[in-house]
N, C-alpha and C positions, 0 to 999 in steps of 0.2 A: 494419542490426543486427536481431537477432531480438527478438521481444516476448515477453512472460512471462505465462502462463495463471494462476498461482495467486496472483496480485497484483492481481487485477482488484477484488476486494472493498474495496480500500482507498482513502484519498483524501488542497496548502497554498499560499496565495497571497498578495497584498499584505497587509500588515499593517494597512492603513488600514481594510480590510474589518472588521478584527476589532474595530474601535471600537465602542462602546456606542451606543445611539439614544436616550440622554438618561438622565435619572433611572430611567424605568421600565424600562430595559432594552431588549435588541433585540426586535424582532417576531419572530414564526417565519419569516418570509421572509428577513429580514435575517440572522438566525441560520443558517438553511439555506444562505444563499449564502455566509455567512463559513465555515461547517463545509466546503461543497466546496473553497472557496478554500484553506482550511488543509491539504487533503489531496491536491489535484491535484498539486502538484509532486512529491510523493512517488512517485505512481502513474507519472507521466512517466519519473521517474529509475528506477523500477523495472523498466518494461517496456523500456528501452533497454539490453538485454542484451549483452553483447560477442559478436562473431562468432567463429566456431571458428578455430583455427590448428593447424597441425601441430606446431609447436614447443612443448613441455612448459612450458618456462620462461616463455614469452610468455603462454601461455594462464594460469598461475598468475597472473602480473601482472595480466593483463586482469580476471580474476575477481576478484582481490583489490581492485584499484581500483574495480570496480563494486559490491562488497560494502560498501566503505567508503563510496562515495557514496549508496547506498542507506540505509545506517545512518544517516549524518548527515542525510539527508532526513526519514527517520521521526523522528528527533529534532526537527527543525524542526516536524514537523507536530504532534507530541505538545505542544511548547510552545505552538504558537498556539492548539491546541485547549484546553489549560487555561486561556490568557488569555482565551479566547472565553466559557468558562463554561457552566453548564447550559443545556440547551434549554428555552425558555419555553414548555414544555406539561407536562401531569400527568406525573409521575415522570420530569421531565426530567433531575435530576441522576442517576438511576439510567441512564436512556439514555445520558448522556454519559459515565458512568463504563464502561459495557460498550463503547461505542465506542473509548474511549481504550485499555481493556484489550484489546479485540481488535487494536487497531493496535500495542499494546506487545509483544503476542507475536509478531507479524510482524516487528517490529523485532529482537526477541531471536533469530528465525530466521535474519535476515541477519546479526546481529553474531555468532552462533554458527558459522554457515557460513563467515564471514570468518576467524575464529579456527582453524578446522580447515585451511582452504585455506593460510592462512600458516605452518601447521605442517608442509606437505609440503615435501620437499626438492627445490627445482627442477631440481637437478643430477642427479636419479637419474629419468629416464623412466620406469622400471618402477614407482617408487613413485607417481609422478604418475597413471599408468594404474590403479594398484591401489587407491589410496586417495581419488582425486578423487570417484567417486560417493559414497562415504560422508560425505565433507567436506560435500557439497551436499546431503545427505539432509534437513537441516532445510528446505530451501526446497522439496524434492520434497513434504513433508509438508503444506505450505500449500493444495496442490490439494484436500485432502479437508477443509478446513475451511469454516466459514460465513464469508463477508464481514463485516467490521465494520459496514458501511453498512445490513446488514438490520437492525441494533439499532435503527437510528434511523428508517429508512424504513419500518418497520413501523408507525411512528404515522401517522394518516390527515393530520394538519395538515402534517407534515414532508414526507411522500409529495407532498402537492399542491404545497407550495413547491418540492421537489426538481423536480418537473416542470415548473414555470415557470422555473426558474434557468438562465440561459445558462451559468453556471460549472458547475452541475451537469450540464449538456447536455455540456459540454466533458469532464466527468469521465467521463460514460456512454461518451463516444466513445472515449476512453483505456482503458476497461475493455473495450470490444469489441475493440480492438486487442490487447489483453493475452489473450483468448481464443484468439489464433491459435496460439502454441506454448506449451509447458510452460516452467516455469522452468529455469534450468541444471542438468542432470543429473537432471531429472525425466521420468518418463514421462508420456504424454498422459493426462489425467484428466478428471472433469466439471468444465465451467467454474465458477469462482468468483469471482463479481463482480456489481457492480450493474446487469447487463443486466435491464431491467425493474424495476429497484428506482424506489421511488416511484410505481409503477403496479400492483403486485400487491396492494395491500392494500384 
């Protein structure tokens, strides 16, 4: 499977990690670990793009299935982040809102691309060749956006916790993998992801 570049800035895992740490709420370390856990499954789903196939109908089906999976994974990430609540730092509510907003925009790109792909007639090879690049254009645009994690790892306390978290380390590895190739239908672009996140502040 190919990996996907414009998705690297994104990041979802066991719900048990999203439980609070008592009446006083989670620590920065716990919140950051849970945040990475909340987005990691989405990143792993997003970078697992379908391989090329010469059959137009098969390619459309594979892309539609992929876009459906990633949209659902993004929904799961957004739900877990909402349950996690704001970051326990100054301006934590605003940071969390920007993280969720950025991920929501990425989710919309996948959902929009899926709707466009599903509207192409798989029985018309010429239409597939003509219309597929435009259908995938919402994903191509992701390569030029700022990764949502930049919103939270710009905070020094979260950046430190990010570097110390094993889950966030896994997330960074997935992001490195995502830099290898552009998303389906996209030209190569500047990397968009958490490479070095948590360490540039």
